[in-house]
C-alpha positions as CSV (number, residue, x, y, z in Angstrom):
1,X,-28.4,13.2,-3.2
2,X,-31.2,10.6,-2.7
3,X,-30.4,6.6,-2.5
4,X,-31.7,6.0,-5.9
5,X,-29.7,9.2,-7.3
6,X,-26.3,7.3,-6.0
7,X,-27.0,3.8,-6.8
8,X,-28.0,5.5,-11.1
9,X,-25.0,6.6,-10.7
10,X,-22.8,3.8,-10.0
11,X,-19.8,2.8,-8.4
12,X,-16.4,4.7,-9.0
13,X,-14.3,2.4,-10.8
14,X,-10.5,3.5,-11.3
15,X,-6.5,2.0,-12.5
16,X,-4.0,2.8,-10.8
17,X,-1.5,3.2,-14.4
18,X,0.2,-0.3,-13.7
19,X,-0.3,-2.2,-16.3
20,X,0.8,-5.6,-14.6
21,X,-2.3,-4.7,-11.9
22,X,-4.3,-3.2,-14.1
23,X,-4.6,-6.0,-16.3
24,X,-5.7,-8.7,-13.7
25,X,-8.7,-6.1,-12.9
26,X,-9.4,-4.8,-16.3
27,X,-12.2,-2.9,-15.0
28,X,-11.1,-1.1,-12.1
29,X,-10.7,-1.0,-8.6
30,X,-14.2,0.1,-6.7
31,X,-13.0,3.6,-5.3
32,X,-15.1,3.1,-2.0
33,X,-12.5,0.3,-0.9
34,X,-10.2,-0.9,1.6
35,X,-7.3,-2.3,0.4
36,X,-4.6,-4.5,2.4
37,X,-1.2,-6.0,-0.1
38,X,-0.2,-8.8,2.3
39,X,2.8,-11.2,2.4
40,X,6.1,-12.3,3.9
41,X,8.9,-10.2,4.1
42,X,11.1,-9.2,1.0
43,X,8.1,-10.4,-1.5
44,X,7.2,-6.5,-2.8
45,X,4.0,-5.6,-0.6
46,X,6.0,-1.9,-0.1
47,X,6.9,-1.4,-3.6
48,X,3.4,-2.6,-4.9
49,X,1.6,0.1,-2.3
50,X,4.7,3.2,-2.8
51,X,4.2,2.7,-6.8
52,X,0.2,2.7,-6.4
53,X,-0.1,5.5,-5.1
54,X,3.1,7.6,-7.3
55,X,0.9,6.5,-10.3
56,X,-2.1,8.3,-8.5
57,X,0.6,11.7,-7.9
58,X,1.4,11.1,-11.4
59,X,-2.5,11.9,-12.6
60,X,-2.4,15.1,-10.9
61,X,-4.1,13.1,-7.4
62,X,-2.9,14.2,-3.6
63,X,-2.3,11.5,-1.2
64,X,-2.3,10.5,2.8
65,X,1.2,8.9,3.5
66,X,1.1,7.0,6.8
67,X,4.6,6.5,7.9
68,X,4.3,3.6,10.5
69,X,7.8,2.0,9.7
70,X,10.6,5.2,9.2
71,X,10.3,8.8,9.2
72,X,9.2,10.8,7.1
73,X,12.6,12.0,5.9
74,X,13.6,8.5,5.2
75,X,10.1,7.4,3.4
76,X,10.8,10.3,0.7
77,X,14.3,8.9,0.6
78,X,13.2,5.6,-0.2
79,X,10.5,6.0,-2.5
80,X,13.0,8.4,-4.1
81,X,15.3,5.7,-4.3
82,X,12.7,4.2,-6.6
83,X,12.7,6.9,-9.1
84,X,10.3,9.7,-8.2
85,X,10.6,12.9,-7.7
86,X,10.7,15.0,-4.7
87,X,11.1,18.4,-5.8
88,X,8.1,18.3,-8.2
89,X,6.4,15.9,-5.4
90,X,7.0,19.0,-2.7
91,X,6.0,21.4,-5.1
92,X,3.2,20.1,-6.0
93,X,1.5,19.4,-3.0
94,X,1.3,16.1,-4.3
95,X,1.6,14.6,-1.0
96,X,0.9,14.6,2.4
97,X,2.9,11.8,5.5
98,X,0.9,11.3,8.4
99,X,4.0,10.2,10.6
100,X,3.3,7.8,13.6
101,X,7.1,6.9,13.8
102,X,8.9,10.0,15.2
103,X,7.4,9.8,18.6
104,X,10.4,7.0,19.4
105,X,13.0,9.6,18.9
106,X,14.4,10.0,22.2
107,X,15.4,14.0,21.2
108,X,13.5,16.5,20.1
109,X,12.8,16.6,15.9
110,X,12.1,19.2,13.7
111,X,8.8,20.4,12.8
112,X,8.7,19.6,8.8
113,X,6.3,21.1,5.9
114,X,3.9,18.5,4.5
115,X,3.8,16.1,7.4
116,X,1.0,15.5,10.8
117,X,2.9,14.2,13.5
118,X,1.0,12.2,15.6
119,X,2.2,12.2,19.5
120,X,0.8,8.9,20.6
121,X,0.3,6.3,17.7
122,X,-0.5,3.4,20.3
123,X,-3.9,5.4,20.2
124,X,-6.2,4.8,16.9
125,X,-8.2,7.4,17.1
126,X,-5.2,10.2,17.5
127,X,-4.4,8.5,13.7
128,X,-8.0,8.3,12.5
129,X,-8.4,12.6,13.9
130,X,-5.0,13.1,11.9
131,X,-6.3,11.4,8.4
132,X,-9.6,13.1,9.0
133,X,-8.1,16.6,9.0
134,X,-5.6,16.2,5.9
135,X,-8.9,15.0,4.6
136,X,-11.2,17.6,4.9
137,X,-8.5,20.3,4.1
138,X,-8.0,18.9,0.5
139,X,-11.2,16.4,0.5
140,X,-11.7,17.4,-3.5
141,X,-8.1,15.9,-4.4
142,X,-7.0,13.1,-2.3
143,X,-6.0,10.0,-4.5
144,X,-6.0,7.9,-1.5
145,X,-4.8,7.2,2.1
146,X,-1.7,4.8,2.2
147,X,-0.6,3.0,5.3
148,X,2.9,1.2,5.3
149,X,2.8,-0.9,7.2
150,X,-0.2,-2.0,9.7
151,X,1.1,-4.8,11.1
152,X,2.8,-1.7,13.4
153,X,0.2,-0.4,14.5
154,X,-0.5,-4.1,16.1
155,X,2.5,-3.8,17.8
156,X,1.9,-0.5,18.6
157,X,-1.3,-0.9,19.6
158,X,-3.9,-4.3,21.1
159,X,-4.7,-6.2,18.3
160,X,-8.4,-5.7,18.7
161,X,-8.2,-1.9,18.9
162,X,-5.8,-2.2,15.7
163,X,-8.4,-4.3,14.1
164,X,-11.7,-1.8,15.1
165,X,-9.3,1.1,13.3
166,X,-9.1,-0.4,10.2
167,X,-12.5,-1.1,10.1
168,X,-13.6,2.7,11.0
169,X,-11.0,3.3,8.9
170,X,-12.6,1.8,6.0
171,X,-16.6,2.8,7.0
172,X,-15.4,6.7,6.9
173,X,-13.2,7.0,4.3
174,X,-13.4,4.5,2.2
175,X,-17.7,4.0,2.8
176,X,-18.3,7.9,3.9
177,X,-15.3,10.1,1.3
178,X,-15.6,7.3,-1.4
179,X,-12.0,7.5,-0.9
180,X,-9.9,4.1,-1.8
181,X,-7.4,3.5,1.6
182,X,-4.6,0.7,0.9
183,X,-2.5,-0.8,3.7
184,X,0.5,-3.3,3.7
185,X,0.5,-6.5,6.1
186,X,3.4,-9.0,7.3
187,X,2.5,-12.3,7.0
188,X,3.6,-15.3,8.9
189,X,4.2,-13.4,12.6
190,X,3.0,-16.0,14.7
191,X,1.8,-14.2,18.0
192,X,-0.7,-12.0,14.8
193,X,-1.7,-15.0,12.7
194,X,-5.5,-15.0,14.6
195,X,-6.0,-11.9,13.1
196,X,-4.9,-12.6,9.0
197,X,-8.5,-14.2,8.3
198,X,-9.9,-11.1,10.8
199,X,-8.4,-8.9,8.1
200,X,-8.8,-10.5,5.4
201,X,-12.9,-10.8,6.0
202,X,-13.0,-7.3,6.9
203,X,-11.0,-5.5,3.9
204,X,-13.0,-5.2,0.1
205,X,-9.6,-5.9,-1.5
206,X,-7.1,-8.3,-0.8
207,X,-3.9,-8.5,-3.0
208,X,-1.5,-11.5,-2.1
209,X,2.6,-11.2,-2.6
210,X,4.8,-14.2,-2.4
211,X,8.6,-15.9,-3.6
212,X,8.2,-18.1,-5.7
213,X,8.0,-21.6,-4.5
214,X,10.1,-23.1,-7.0
215,X,12.7,-21.0,-7.2
216,X,12.3,-20.2,-3.7
217,X,13.0,-24.0,-3.3
218,X,16.9,-23.4,-5.5
219,X,17.4,-20.4,-3.6
220,X,16.0,-17.8,-6.1
221,X,13.5,-15.4,-5.2
222,X,11.6,-13.6,-7.7
223,X,8.5,-11.8,-6.7
224,X,4.8,-13.0,-7.2
225,X,1.3,-10.7,-6.7
226,X,-2.3,-12.2,-7.3
227,X,-5.4,-10.7,-7.2
228,X,-7.1,-12.4,-4.4
229,X,-9.8,-10.6,-3.6
230,X,-11.9,-7.5,-5.1
231,X,-15.5,-6.7,-3.5
232,X,-17.8,-5.4,-6.3
233,X,-15.3,-5.8,-9.6
234,X,-14.7,-8.8,-11.6
235,X,-10.7,-9.9,-11.0
236,X,-8.2,-13.0,-12.3
237,X,-6.6,-14.6,-9.6
238,X,-3.7,-15.6,-10.9
239,X,-0.3,-15.3,-9.5
240,X,1.7,-12.9,-11.4
241,X,5.8,-12.4,-11.7
242,X,7.6,-9.0,-11.6
243,X,9.8,-7.2,-10.9
244,X,10.9,-3.7,-10.7
245,X,12.5,-2.2,-13.2
246,X,13.1,1.6,-14.8
247,X,10.0,2.1,-14.9
248,X,8.7,0.7,-11.9
249,X,6.3,-2.3,-11.9
250,X,6.7,-4.7,-14.8
251,X,5.7,-8.2,-15.6
252,X,8.0,-10.9,-15.9
253,X,7.4,-13.5,-18.8
254,X,8.4,-17.3,-18.9
255,X,11.6,-16.6,-20.6
256,X,12.5,-13.2,-18.9
257,X,11.6,-15.7,-15.1
258,X,14.6,-17.9,-16.7
259,X,16.8,-15.4,-17.8
260,X,16.2,-13.7,-14.4
261,X,17.2,-16.8,-12.6
262,X,19.9,-17.5,-14.7
263,X,21.9,-13.9,-13.9
264,X,20.8,-15.0,-10.4
265,X,23.1,-18.1,-10.4
266,X,25.3,-16.4,-12.3
267,X,25.8,-13.5,-9.4
268,X,25.5,-15.8,-6.4
269,X,27.4,-18.7,-7.8
270,X,30.7,-16.6,-9.8
271,X,32.9,-18.8,-11.7
272,X,36.3,-19.6,-9.8
């Protein structure tokens, strides 16, 4: 395909099928983009990442999930606690997990189907090879690659290696293959603060998360996200308050927030 053909074809955009997010990015996210969901602990980063991947599987696409912080079994158990149907996921071969955690387990662990074990995740090239192998086998049906969390990559490897790995993943999997790549990143860690701006600079999409400041001062934690940056697509960079309900991520109105605050206050300060 010529350069002219590629330009005429245009940039493919996709929706997450999560109304609270898609309302802020009305034309969709570029499919060849590297996205980072960042914020403090407990702000909803993993919930957003998991829900985006879940909706991709619901649309018939396969996802690659890189497990940095837990075993594949624990990751699947956590996902199922959010309402995922593990039987359907596995039977339809909708997910492949790249295991960058189990190398820490002292005794030999069983090898499971739908997983690839990375023996030495301190070397990002080994993770890259694992991702590339799964992509080559399923290239036409991969909806996205998801990593939770790249903070762990910084902890396991040298930060410069980690940054270069992210740049290589963006160049190879997003720009060359046109596959969306989403990762979570924990902000507020002093030892990595120097790299925060570098990660933001190297990413095509930034979604920030936080606890609503006014309620947080009162000891009430209410989650918010903001689509801060999207290269190549219009977006609205405002804070959106949300909760995780039976149907996934749901946007909260001002009245919803007030009612939620009342409920939390009643639970945390019961009448004697």
